[in-house]
N, C-alpha and C positions, 0 to 999 in steps of 0.2 A: 504494501499498499503505499502510495507517495504522501508526503505531509507537505501541504501548501504552506505559504508563508501565513496565511490568515490564521490557520489552525493552530501555528505555533504562537502567533500573537495572541489568541484566545486563550490558550493554556498559559501562558506567561500573566494574563491579566487575571485569570482566575485562580491560579496555584499559587499558594504563600510562597514568598522567598525561602523560609526555612523548611517548606516543605516540598518545594518544587522539584528536588531530585527524586524523591520517594513517593510522594502520593499528590500527584497532580489533580486538581478537581474537574470532574466531567460536567460542564455548564448544563449538561441536559438531565442529570442525574443529583447534582446538587441542591443541596436544602438552603434557600434564601431565608434570611431573617430579615424584615423591616421593623426596624426598632425606632419609636416615636417617644423623646425625652420631652418632658414638661418642666421646664428650667423654674425652680422657686423665684419669687417675683426678684428682681434685681440682678439677679445669677447668671444670665444667659452669657455674658463675657467670661465669666470663670469657667464655664462648663464648657465653653469651647476652648479655652486655653488649656483646661486638663485634656481635652481630645487631643488637642494639635501636640502639646508637649509629652504625654505621656501616654495616654489611652490605645491611641492606633499602635505603637510600638508592640505595646503588653498582648495586646490582641493577636498580634501576628506572632509574638513568641510563643502564644499558647494556641497555635493552629487555626486561629479565626482569621478568614478573608476578610479586609477592608475593601468593599466595592465602591462605595460612594457615600458621601455625606451632604447634607444641604441643611441652611436655616431657612424655616419656613418665614415669609414676608409677614410683619405684624399684623394684627385684626384686632377688632374690639374684644373679642372673648378670648385671644393669645396676645396681649399687647407687648410682651417680649418674643413672640414667636418660639418655636419649637425647634429641636434638633433631630433630624430624622435621618437614618442611614440604614444601609444595608451591610449585612454580612453575609458570607458564604461559607457552607461547609460540606465535606463529603457525604454525612449523613446526620440525622438527628443524632444518634447515638455520640457521635464524633462532637456535636454541637455541645450536647449535656456534658462531656468530658471537659471539653476546652473551657466553658464556662467555669465549672468546678475548679479547675486547677487556676484559671484566673483570679477567680474569686478568694482562693487560698494564698495567693503569690504574696509574700511579704513585701515586694515592692511597691504592687496595686494597693496594699492595706496602707501604708506610709502615704502613697500619693493622695490616696483618699481621704486620709485622716489630716493630712497638710492643707489640702484645697476644700475641707469641710469644717475648718477651725472656727468659721464664724457663720456656721450654719449649714445646713444641707443644700447641695446645688440642684438637686433634682426633686420635684414636688410628685411625680408621675412617670410611669414608664408602660407603654403600650406594646405589644410584640406580636408581628404575624408572620407566620411561615409559609413559605412558596415553592413551586417549583416551576421551573419554565414551562409553558405550554408546547405543543408539538410544532406551533406557526411562529412561536416567538423568535425574532431575531436574536443573536447572540448578543451579549453585552459588549459595547465598542470601548475598546482603549480611550483614555483620555489623555492628551499629551502632557506631560509634565509641566509644570509652572517655572 
């Protein structure tokens, strides 16, 4: 079977760097998790800082693939907006194991403790589990900034 550049790019996009050699994610069978964080009042900037400076790297360390992150545009019922992101995993079992390891990681616990010294950053979290449909385009690569 011939591997196309597009297939290589897709696997590179979806495979966590730490796992790329041994466990590439198949975008057709991967489990995607859409997570929505509702920041505590006035904490959106601190929450974004924590993701930017620590969380994404720690997610990757524990086998979670960062797919994309967004800030919701502010609106009346969510004046601070929300942080919405997608993670990918090879299976639901892998997801559960990754979150368990992440939650127990001493580095994460220290980061969370420091960042929440003046109060919790997140008031509520919603989570939705998804798989690609057979008609979905594959997630596209986004150029580095």
